PDB file of N, CA, C and O in Angstrom:
ATOM      1  N   MET A   1       0.822  -1.193  -0.059  1.00  0.00           N
ATOM      2  CA  MET A   1      -0.092  -0.101   0.040  1.00  0.00           C
ATOM      3  C   MET A   1       0.867   1.127   0.089  1.00  0.00           C
ATOM      4  O   MET A   1       1.882   1.117   0.786  1.00  0.00           O
ATOM      5  N   GLU A   2       0.483   2.223  -0.711  1.00  0.00           N
ATOM      6  CA  GLU A   2       1.305   3.491  -0.825  1.00  0.00           C
ATOM      7  C   GLU A   2       0.432   4.479   0.013  1.00  0.00           C
ATOM      8  O   GLU A   2      -0.798   4.496   0.039  1.00  0.00           O
ATOM      9  N   HIS A   3       1.325   5.338   0.723  1.00  0.00           N
ATOM     10  CA  HIS A   3       0.667   6.362   1.473  1.00  0.00           C
ATOM     11  C   HIS A   3       1.122   7.765   1.160  1.00  0.00           C
ATOM     12  O   HIS A   3       2.250   7.980   0.716  1.00  0.00           O
ATOM     13  N   ARG A   4       0.366   8.585   1.360  1.00  0.00           N
ATOM     14  CA  ARG A   4       0.426  10.162   1.287  1.00  0.00           C
ATOM     15  C   ARG A   4       0.038  10.848   2.522  1.00  0.00           C
ATOM     16  O   ARG A   4      -0.776  10.331   3.288  1.00  0.00           O
ATOM     17  N   VAL A   5       0.590  12.013   2.760  1.00  0.00           N
ATOM     18  CA  VAL A   5       0.283  12.844   3.800  1.00  0.00           C
ATOM     19  C   VAL A   5      -0.361  14.045   3.349  1.00  0.00           C
ATOM     20  O   VAL A   5       0.123  14.665   2.402  1.00  0.00           O
ATOM     21  N   VAL A   6      -1.393  14.435   3.924  1.00  0.00           N
ATOM     22  CA  VAL A   6      -2.113  15.642   3.479  1.00  0.00           C
ATOM     23  C   VAL A   6      -2.270  16.647   4.648  1.00  0.00           C
ATOM     24  O   VAL A   6      -2.676  16.251   5.741  1.00  0.00           O
ATOM     25  N   PHE A   7      -1.967  17.881   4.436  1.00  0.00           N
ATOM     26  CA  PHE A   7      -1.527  18.659   5.489  1.00  0.00           C
ATOM     27  C   PHE A   7      -1.722  20.116   5.046  1.00  0.00           C
ATOM     28  O   PHE A   7      -1.748  20.446   3.861  1.00  0.00           O
ATOM     29  N   ASP A   8      -1.861  20.992   6.106  1.00  0.00           N
ATOM     30  CA  ASP A   8      -1.806  22.483   5.874  1.00  0.00           C
ATOM     31  C   ASP A   8      -0.509  22.846   6.423  1.00  0.00           C
ATOM     32  O   ASP A   8      -0.131  22.294   7.456  1.00  0.00           O
ATOM     33  N   PHE A   9       0.260  23.773   5.803  1.00  0.00           N
ATOM     34  CA  PHE A   9       1.396  24.409   6.424  1.00  0.00           C
ATOM     35  C   PHE A   9       1.481  25.867   6.376  1.00  0.00           C
ATOM     36  O   PHE A   9       0.728  26.559   5.692  1.00  0.00           O
ATOM     37  N   ASP A  10       2.546  26.377   7.221  1.00  0.00           N
ATOM     38  CA  ASP A  10       2.704  27.868   7.293  1.00  0.00           C
ATOM     39  C   ASP A  10       4.160  27.936   7.457  1.00  0.00           C
ATOM     40  O   ASP A  10       4.780  27.411   8.382  1.00  0.00           O
ATOM     41  N   ILE A  11       4.717  28.692   6.392  1.00  0.00           N
ATOM     42  CA  ILE A  11       6.319  28.869   6.461  1.00  0.00           C
ATOM     43  C   ILE A  11       6.427  30.355   6.566  1.00  0.00           C
ATOM     44  O   ILE A  11       5.767  31.161   5.910  1.00  0.00           O
ATOM     45  N   HIS A  12       7.433  30.655   7.564  1.00  0.00           N
ATOM     46  CA  HIS A  12       7.814  32.014   7.529  1.00  0.00           C
ATOM     47  C   HIS A  12       9.316  32.124   7.177  1.00  0.00           C
ATOM     48  O   HIS A  12      10.100  31.296   7.641  1.00  0.00           O
ATOM     49  N   PHE A  13       9.698  33.025   6.448  1.00  0.00           N
ATOM     50  CA  PHE A  13      11.205  33.208   5.856  1.00  0.00           C
ATOM     51  C   PHE A  13      11.878  34.131   6.836  1.00  0.00           C
ATOM     52  O   PHE A  13      11.238  35.013   7.410  1.00  0.00           O
ATOM     53  N   SER A  14      13.212  33.928   7.040  1.00  0.00           N
ATOM     54  CA  SER A  14      14.006  34.782   7.906  1.00  0.00           C
ATOM     55  C   SER A  14      14.137  36.185   7.305  1.00  0.00           C
ATOM     56  O   SER A  14      14.366  37.180   7.993  1.00  0.00           O
ATOM     57  N   ASN A  15      13.992  36.196   6.099  1.00  0.00           N
ATOM     58  CA  ASN A  15      14.230  37.554   5.405  1.00  0.00           C
ATOM     59  C   ASN A  15      12.921  38.309   4.998  1.00  0.00           C
ATOM     60  O   ASN A  15      12.822  39.226   4.183  1.00  0.00           O
ATOM     61  N   GLY A  16      11.938  37.722   5.745  1.00  0.00           N
ATOM     62  CA  GLY A  16      10.536  38.524   5.619  1.00  0.00           C
ATOM     63  C   GLY A  16       9.538  37.537   4.714  1.00  0.00           C
ATOM     64  O   GLY A  16      10.023  36.676   3.979  1.00  0.00           O
ATOM     65  N   GLY A  17       8.273  37.719   4.821  1.00  0.00           N
ATOM     66  CA  GLY A  17       7.428  37.188   4.097  1.00  0.00           C
ATOM     67  C   GLY A  17       6.900  35.673   4.594  1.00  0.00           C
ATOM     68  O   GLY A  17       7.215  35.258   5.709  1.00  0.00           O
ATOM     69  N   GLY A  18       6.114  34.922   3.723  1.00  0.00           N
ATOM     70  CA  GLY A  18       5.808  33.647   4.216  1.00  0.00           C
ATOM     71  C   GLY A  18       5.078  33.025   2.990  1.00  0.00           C
ATOM     72  O   GLY A  18       4.879  33.610   1.926  1.00  0.00           O
ATOM     73  N   LEU A  19       4.706  31.740   3.300  1.00  0.00           N
ATOM     74  CA  LEU A  19       3.949  30.883   2.313  1.00  0.00           C
ATOM     75  C   LEU A  19       3.089  29.926   3.121  1.00  0.00           C
ATOM     76  O   LEU A  19       3.475  29.340   4.132  1.00  0.00           O
ATOM     77  N   GLN A  20       1.965  29.836   2.608  1.00  0.00           N
ATOM     78  CA  GLN A  20       1.019  28.865   3.302  1.00  0.00           C
ATOM     79  C   GLN A  20       0.434  27.949   2.195  1.00  0.00           C
ATOM     80  O   GLN A  20       0.295  28.321   1.030  1.00  0.00           O
ATOM     81  N   GLY A  21       0.080  26.624   2.697  1.00  0.00           N
ATOM     82  CA  GLY A  21      -0.630  25.792   1.758  1.00  0.00           C
ATOM     83  C   GLY A  21      -1.705  25.050   2.544  1.00  0.00           C
ATOM     84  O   GLY A  21      -1.597  24.869   3.757  1.00  0.00           O
ATOM     85  N   GLN A  22      -2.752  24.621   1.822  1.00  0.00           N
ATOM     86  CA  GLN A  22      -3.882  23.857   2.414  1.00  0.00           C
ATOM     87  C   GLN A  22      -4.084  22.651   1.532  1.00  0.00           C
ATOM     88  O   GLN A  22      -3.982  22.660   0.305  1.00  0.00           O
ATOM     89  N   ASP A  23      -4.382  21.607   2.290  1.00  0.00           N
ATOM     90  CA  ASP A  23      -4.519  20.256   1.608  1.00  0.00           C
ATOM     91  C   ASP A  23      -3.450  19.691   0.811  1.00  0.00           C
ATOM     92  O   ASP A  23      -3.674  18.779   0.014  1.00  0.00           O
ATOM     93  N   PHE A  24      -2.203  20.227   1.000  1.00  0.00           N
ATOM     94  CA  PHE A  24      -1.044  19.959   0.361  1.00  0.00           C
ATOM     95  C   PHE A  24      -0.789  18.344   0.516  1.00  0.00           C
ATOM     96  O   PHE A  24      -1.027  17.778   1.583  1.00  0.00           O
ATOM     97  N   ARG A  25      -0.304  17.674  -0.593  1.00  0.00           N
ATOM     98  CA  ARG A  25      -0.055  16.196  -0.585  1.00  0.00           C
ATOM     99  C   ARG A  25       1.334  15.825  -0.865  1.00  0.00           C
ATOM    100  O   ARG A  25       1.918  16.415  -1.774  1.00  0.00           O
ATOM    101  N   LEU A  26       1.851  15.038  -0.280  1.00  0.00           N
ATOM    102  CA  LEU A  26       3.203  14.501  -0.525  1.00  0.00           C
ATOM    103  C   LEU A  26       3.236  12.958  -0.384  1.00  0.00           C
ATOM    104  O   LEU A  26       2.559  12.447   0.508  1.00  0.00           O
ATOM    105  N   ASP A  27       3.917  12.253  -1.137  1.00  0.00           N
ATOM    106  CA  ASP A  27       4.134  10.830  -1.083  1.00  0.00           C
ATOM    107  C   ASP A  27       5.135  10.565   0.094  1.00  0.00           C
ATOM    108  O   ASP A  27       6.117  11.291   0.246  1.00  0.00           O
ATOM    109  N   ILE A  28       4.907   9.672   0.797  1.00  0.00           N
ATOM    110  CA  ILE A  28       5.866   9.307   1.925  1.00  0.00           C
ATOM    111  C   ILE A  28       6.000   7.780   1.799  1.00  0.00           C
ATOM    112  O   ILE A  28       5.275   7.029   1.147  1.00  0.00           O
ATOM    113  N   GLU A  29       7.048   7.473   2.536  1.00  0.00           N
ATOM    114  CA  GLU A  29       7.459   5.976   2.596  1.00  0.00           C
ATOM    115  C   GLU A  29       6.815   5.507   4.013  1.00  0.00           C
ATOM    116  O   GLU A  29       7.031   6.247   4.974  1.00  0.00           O
ATOM    117  N   GLY A  30       6.181   4.545   4.178  1.00  0.00           N
ATOM    118  CA  GLY A  30       5.629   4.102   5.336  1.00  0.00           C
ATOM    119  C   GLY A  30       4.173   4.831   5.550  1.00  0.00           C
ATOM    120  O   GLY A  30       3.590   5.579   4.765  1.00  0.00           O
ATOM    121  N   ASP A  31       3.774   4.396   6.818  1.00  0.00           N
ATOM    122  CA  ASP A  31       2.516   4.996   7.270  1.00  0.00           C
ATOM    123  C   ASP A  31       2.345   6.151   8.208  1.00  0.00           C
ATOM    124  O   ASP A  31       1.259   6.435   8.714  1.00  0.00           O
ATOM    125  N   GLU A  32       3.525   6.845   8.433  1.00  0.00           N
ATOM    126  CA  GLU A  32       3.684   7.974   9.394  1.00  0.00           C
ATOM    127  C   GLU A  32       4.817   8.939   9.070  1.00  0.00           C
ATOM    128  O   GLU A  32       5.778   8.511   8.432  1.00  0.00           O
ATOM    129  N   ILE A  33       4.785   9.971   9.390  1.00  0.00           N
ATOM    130  CA  ILE A  33       5.798  10.921   9.542  1.00  0.00           C
ATOM    131  C   ILE A  33       5.601  11.985  10.463  1.00  0.00           C
ATOM    132  O   ILE A  33       4.517  12.547  10.616  1.00  0.00           O
ATOM    133  N   ASP A  34       6.814  12.311  11.178  1.00  0.00           N
ATOM    134  CA  ASP A  34       6.575  13.260  12.435  1.00  0.00           C
ATOM    135  C   ASP A  34       6.684  14.691  11.710  1.00  0.00           C
ATOM    136  O   ASP A  34       7.116  14.741  10.558  1.00  0.00           O
ATOM    137  N   ASP A  35       6.328  15.733  12.323  1.00  0.00           N
ATOM    138  CA  ASP A  35       6.191  16.982  11.978  1.00  0.00           C
ATOM    139  C   ASP A  35       7.477  17.607  11.622  1.00  0.00           C
ATOM    140  O   ASP A  35       7.475  18.369  10.655  1.00  0.00           O
ATOM    141  N   ALA A  36       8.592  17.393  12.270  1.00  0.00           N
ATOM    142  CA  ALA A  36       9.956  17.906  11.872  1.00  0.00           C
ATOM    143  C   ALA A  36      10.392  17.398  10.752  1.00  0.00           C
ATOM    144  O   ALA A  36      11.074  18.102  10.007  1.00  0.00           O
ATOM    145  N   ALA A  37      10.084  16.087  10.420  1.00  0.00           N
ATOM    146  CA  ALA A  37      10.605  15.338   9.126  1.00  0.00           C
ATOM    147  C   ALA A  37       9.717  15.849   7.969  1.00  0.00           C
ATOM    148  O   ALA A  37      10.137  15.937   6.815  1.00  0.00           O
ATOM    149  N   LEU A  38       8.461  16.182   8.347  1.00  0.00           N
ATOM    150  CA  LEU A  38       7.619  16.754   7.068  1.00  0.00           C
ATOM    151  C   LEU A  38       8.020  17.993   6.901  1.00  0.00           C
ATOM    152  O   LEU A  38       8.156  18.358   5.733  1.00  0.00           O
ATOM    153  N   ALA A  39       8.299  18.914   7.931  1.00  0.00           N
ATOM    154  CA  ALA A  39       8.731  20.246   7.639  1.00  0.00           C
ATOM    155  C   ALA A  39       9.967  20.343   6.838  1.00  0.00           C
ATOM    156  O   ALA A  39      10.023  21.230   5.987  1.00  0.00           O
ATOM    157  N   ASP A  40      11.028  19.490   7.016  1.00  0.00           N
ATOM    158  CA  ASP A  40      12.232  19.266   6.224  1.00  0.00           C
ATOM    159  C   ASP A  40      11.946  18.918   4.805  1.00  0.00           C
ATOM    160  O   ASP A  40      12.548  19.438   3.866  1.00  0.00           O
ATOM    161  N   TYR A  41      10.908  17.928   4.663  1.00  0.00           N
ATOM    162  CA  TYR A  41      10.450  17.406   3.492  1.00  0.00           C
ATOM    163  C   TYR A  41       9.909  18.502   2.383  1.00  0.00           C
ATOM    164  O   TYR A  41      10.180  18.589   1.185  1.00  0.00           O
ATOM    165  N   ILE A  42       9.077  19.280   3.183  1.00  0.00           N
ATOM    166  CA  ILE A  42       8.414  20.174   2.249  1.00  0.00           C
ATOM    167  C   ILE A  42       9.451  21.349   1.755  1.00  0.00           C
ATOM    168  O   ILE A  42       9.461  21.778   0.602  1.00  0.00           O
ATOM    169  N   VAL A  43      10.251  21.766   2.715  1.00  0.00           N
ATOM    170  CA  VAL A  43      11.326  22.818   2.486  1.00  0.00           C
ATOM    171  C   VAL A  43      12.358  22.267   1.289  1.00  0.00           C
ATOM    172  O   VAL A  43      12.868  22.983   0.426  1.00  0.00           O
ATOM    173  N   ARG A  44      12.529  20.937   1.430  1.00  0.00           N
ATOM    174  CA  ARG A  44      13.399  20.466   0.394  1.00  0.00           C
ATOM    175  C   ARG A  44      12.829  20.163  -0.881  1.00  0.00           C
ATOM    176  O   ARG A  44      13.448  20.313  -1.934  1.00  0.00           O
ATOM    177  N   ASP A  45      11.523  19.689  -0.790  1.00  0.00           N
ATOM    178  CA  ASP A  45      10.753  19.403  -2.026  1.00  0.00           C
ATOM    179  C   ASP A  45      10.430  20.717  -2.847  1.00  0.00           C
ATOM    180  O   ASP A  45      10.401  20.712  -4.078  1.00  0.00           O
ATOM    181  N   LEU A  46      10.199  21.801  -2.109  1.00  0.00           N
ATOM    182  CA  LEU A  46       9.898  23.062  -2.946  1.00  0.00           C
ATOM    183  C   LEU A  46      11.108  23.905  -2.952  1.00  0.00           C
ATOM    184  O   LEU A  46      10.992  25.101  -3.222  1.00  0.00           O
ATOM    185  N   ARG A  47      12.202  23.418  -2.692  1.00  0.00           N
ATOM    186  CA  ARG A  47      13.630  24.020  -2.661  1.00  0.00           C
ATOM    187  C   ARG A  47      13.739  25.349  -2.257  1.00  0.00           C
ATOM    188  O   ARG A  47      14.293  26.251  -2.886  1.00  0.00           O
ATOM    189  N   LEU A  48      13.075  25.439  -0.965  1.00  0.00           N
ATOM    190  CA  LEU A  48      13.236  26.784  -0.526  1.00  0.00           C
ATOM    191  C   LEU A  48      14.394  27.255   0.374  1.00  0.00           C
ATOM    192  O   LEU A  48      15.074  26.503   1.072  1.00  0.00           O
ATOM    193  N   LEU A  49      14.532  28.549   0.278  1.00  0.00           N
ATOM    194  CA  LEU A  49      15.767  29.059   1.020  1.00  0.00           C
ATOM    195  C   LEU A  49      15.343  30.059   2.110  1.00  0.00           C
ATOM    196  O   LEU A  49      14.205  30.528   2.083  1.00  0.00           O
ATOM    197  N   MET A  50      16.206  30.393   3.051  1.00  0.00           N
ATOM    198  CA  MET A  50      15.867  31.368   4.042  1.00  0.00           C
ATOM    199  C   MET A  50      14.666  31.069   4.786  1.00  0.00           C
ATOM    200  O   MET A  50      13.838  31.940   5.052  1.00  0.00           O
ATOM    201  N   VAL A  51      14.539  29.762   5.156  1.00  0.00           N
ATOM    202  CA  VAL A  51      13.366  29.437   5.826  1.00  0.00           C
ATOM    203  C   VAL A  51      13.562  29.610   7.480  1.00  0.00           C
ATOM    204  O   VAL A  51      14.459  29.018   8.081  1.00  0.00           O
ATOM    205  N   GLY A  52      12.782  30.334   8.009  1.00  0.00           N
ATOM    206  CA  GLY A  52      12.673  30.365   9.450  1.00  0.00           C
ATOM    207  C   GLY A  52      11.951  29.261  10.037  1.00  0.00           C
ATOM    208  O   GLY A  52      12.449  28.145  10.185  1.00  0.00           O
ATOM    209  N   GLU A  53      10.556  29.634  10.434  1.00  0.00           N
ATOM    210  CA  GLU A  53       9.666  28.567  11.225  1.00  0.00           C
ATOM    211  C   GLU A  53       8.891  27.944  10.036  1.00  0.00           C
ATOM    212  O   GLU A  53       8.539  28.550   9.024  1.00  0.00           O
ATOM    213  N   VAL A  54       8.696  26.717  10.303  1.00  0.00           N
ATOM    214  CA  VAL A  54       7.596  25.946   9.691  1.00  0.00           C
ATOM    215  C   VAL A  54       6.759  25.413  10.487  1.00  0.00           C
ATOM    216  O   VAL A  54       7.199  24.690  11.380  1.00  0.00           O
ATOM    217  N   ARG A  55       5.330  25.639  10.361  1.00  0.00           N
ATOM    218  CA  ARG A  55       4.268  24.860  11.144  1.00  0.00           C
ATOM    219  C   ARG A  55       3.570  24.087  10.251  1.00  0.00           C
ATOM    220  O   ARG A  55       3.211  24.466   9.136  1.00  0.00           O
ATOM    221  N   ILE A  56       3.343  22.831  10.811  1.00  0.00           N
ATOM    222  CA  ILE A  56       2.522  22.012  10.223  1.00  0.00           C
ATOM    223  C   ILE A  56       1.264  21.691  10.875  1.00  0.00           C
ATOM    224  O   ILE A  56       1.238  21.244  12.022  1.00  0.00           O
ATOM    225  N   LEU A  57       0.135  21.921  10.128  1.00  0.00           N
ATOM    226  CA  LEU A  57      -1.139  21.770  10.639  1.00  0.00           C
ATOM    227  C   LEU A  57      -2.104  20.774   9.917  1.00  0.00           C
ATOM    228  O   LEU A  57      -1.949  20.488   8.730  1.00  0.00           O
ATOM    229  N   LYS A  58      -3.094  20.267  10.678  1.00  0.00           N
ATOM    230  CA  LYS A  58      -4.065  19.390  10.156  1.00  0.00           C
ATOM    231  C   LYS A  58      -3.512  18.274   9.293  1.00  0.00           C
ATOM    232  O   LYS A  58      -3.949  18.022   8.170  1.00  0.00           O
ATOM    233  N   LYS A  59      -2.574  17.653   9.856  1.00  0.00           N
ATOM    234  CA  LYS A  59      -1.971  16.502   9.187  1.00  0.00           C
ATOM    235  C   LYS A  59      -2.714  15.151   9.236  1.00  0.00           C
ATOM    236  O   LYS A  59      -3.185  14.783  10.312  1.00  0.00           O
ATOM    237  N   ARG A  60      -2.836  14.442   8.202  1.00  0.00           N
ATOM    238  CA  ARG A  60      -3.374  13.255   8.135  1.00  0.00           C
ATOM    239  C   ARG A  60      -2.794  12.312   7.100  1.00  0.00           C
ATOM    240  O   ARG A  60      -2.375  12.779   6.041  1.00  0.00           O
ATOM    241  N   ILE A  61      -2.747  11.021   7.343  1.00  0.00           N
ATOM    242  CA  ILE A  61      -2.295  10.127   6.366  1.00  0.00           C
ATOM    243  C   ILE A  61      -3.294   9.365   5.704  1.00  0.00           C
ATOM    244  O   ILE A  61      -4.174   8.814   6.365  1.00  0.00           O
ATOM    245  N   ILE A  62      -3.246   9.265   4.324  1.00  0.00           N
ATOM    246  CA  ILE A  62      -4.334   8.563   3.686  1.00  0.00           C
ATOM    247  C   ILE A  62      -3.513   7.566   2.606  1.00  0.00           C
ATOM    248  O   ILE A  62      -2.373   7.781   2.195  1.00  0.00           O
ATOM    249  N   VAL A  63      -4.296   6.520   2.275  1.00  0.00           N
ATOM    250  CA  VAL A  63      -3.758   5.414   1.296  1.00  0.00           C
ATOM    251  C   VAL A  63      -4.150   5.953  -0.120  1.00  0.00           C
ATOM    252  O   VAL A  63      -5.300   6.174  -0.499  1.00  0.00           O
ATOM    253  N   GLU A  64      -3.135   6.106  -0.751  1.00  0.00           N
ATOM    254  CA  GLU A  64      -3.477   6.675  -2.178  1.00  0.00           C
ATOM    255  C   GLU A  64      -2.144   6.291  -3.092  1.00  0.00           C
ATOM    256  O   GLU A  64      -1.026   6.302  -2.577  1.00  0.00           O
ATOM    257  N   ALA A  65      -2.334   5.978  -4.383  1.00  0.00           N
ATOM    258  CA  ALA A  65      -1.232   5.708  -5.046  1.00  0.00           C
ATOM    259  C   ALA A  65      -0.330   7.210  -5.200  1.00  0.00           C
ATOM    260  O   ALA A  65      -0.738   8.366  -5.315  1.00  0.00           O
ATOM    261  N   HIS A  66       1.005   6.669  -5.150  1.00  0.00           N
ATOM    262  CA  HIS A  66       1.863   7.853  -5.273  1.00  0.00           C
ATOM    263  C   HIS A  66       1.747   8.378  -6.889  1.00  0.00           C
ATOM    264  O   HIS A  66       1.441   7.710  -7.877  1.00  0.00           O
ATOM    265  N   LYS A  67       2.113   9.857  -6.792  1.00  0.00           N
ATOM    266  CA  LYS A  67       2.000  10.426  -8.050  1.00  0.00           C
ATOM    267  C   LYS A  67       3.170  10.701  -8.860  1.00  0.00           C
ATOM    268  O   LYS A  67       3.083  11.079 -10.028  1.00  0.00           O
ATOM    269  N   ARG A  68       4.433  10.485  -8.155  1.00  0.00           N
ATOM    270  CA  ARG A  68       5.552  10.583  -8.876  1.00  0.00           C
ATOM    271  C   ARG A  68       6.165   9.226  -9.013  1.00  0.00           C
ATOM    272  O   ARG A  68       5.786   8.251  -8.364  1.00  0.00           O
ATOM    273  N   LEU A  69       7.283   9.212 -10.028  1.00  0.00           N
ATOM    274  CA  LEU A  69       8.094   8.062 -10.012  1.00  0.00           C
ATOM    275  C   LEU A  69       9.175   8.080  -8.911  1.00  0.00           C
ATOM    276  O   LEU A  69       9.674   9.129  -8.502  1.00  0.00           O
ATOM    277  N   PRO A  70       9.478   6.954  -8.492  1.00  0.00           N
ATOM    278  CA  PRO A  70      10.607   7.075  -7.399  1.00  0.00           C
ATOM    279  C   PRO A  70      11.842   7.664  -8.078  1.00  0.00           C
ATOM    280  O   PRO A  70      12.101   7.486  -9.268  1.00  0.00           O
ATOM    281  N   ALA A  71      12.559   8.355  -7.256  1.00  0.00           N
ATOM    282  CA  ALA A  71      13.893   9.115  -7.740  1.00  0.00           C
ATOM    283  C   ALA A  71      14.659   8.363  -8.526  1.00  0.00           C
ATOM    284  O   ALA A  71      15.222   8.896  -9.482  1.00  0.00           O
ATOM    285  N   ARG A  72      14.796   7.166  -8.297  1.00  0.00           N
ATOM    286  CA  ARG A  72      15.793   6.215  -9.145  1.00  0.00           C
ATOM    287  C   ARG A  72      15.128   5.998 -10.648  1.00  0.00           C
ATOM    288  O   ARG A  72      15.845   5.530 -11.533  1.00  0.00           O
ATOM    289  N   GLN A  73      13.833   6.322 -10.910  1.00  0.00           N
ATOM    290  CA  GLN A  73      13.147   6.075 -12.260  1.00  0.00           C
ATOM    291  C   GLN A  73      12.905   7.491 -12.740  1.00  0.00           C
ATOM    292  O   GLN A  73      12.454   7.535 -13.884  1.00  0.00           O
ATOM    293  N   ALA A  74      13.083   8.587 -12.184  1.00  0.00           N
ATOM    294  CA  ALA A  74      12.624   9.911 -12.728  1.00  0.00           C
ATOM    295  C   ALA A  74      13.663  10.459 -13.668  1.00  0.00           C
ATOM    296  O   ALA A  74      13.482  11.541 -14.226  1.00  0.00           O
TER     297      ALA A  74
END
């Protein structure tokens, strides 16, 4: 079974400004991910720089087919 995490996030940048997302989905390995790992994942996946605080909100795990090819196949 493949799992995805569905969550809202609030990112504040150290040089000002911010970014928010609602019902954002990411493919994950396994059936759980902690907030710190998810924050790192979203920052890395979006290739963000100058990130200050990341807040993860309304996180839930769903069973759904992954939308991307694994990195080794992309």
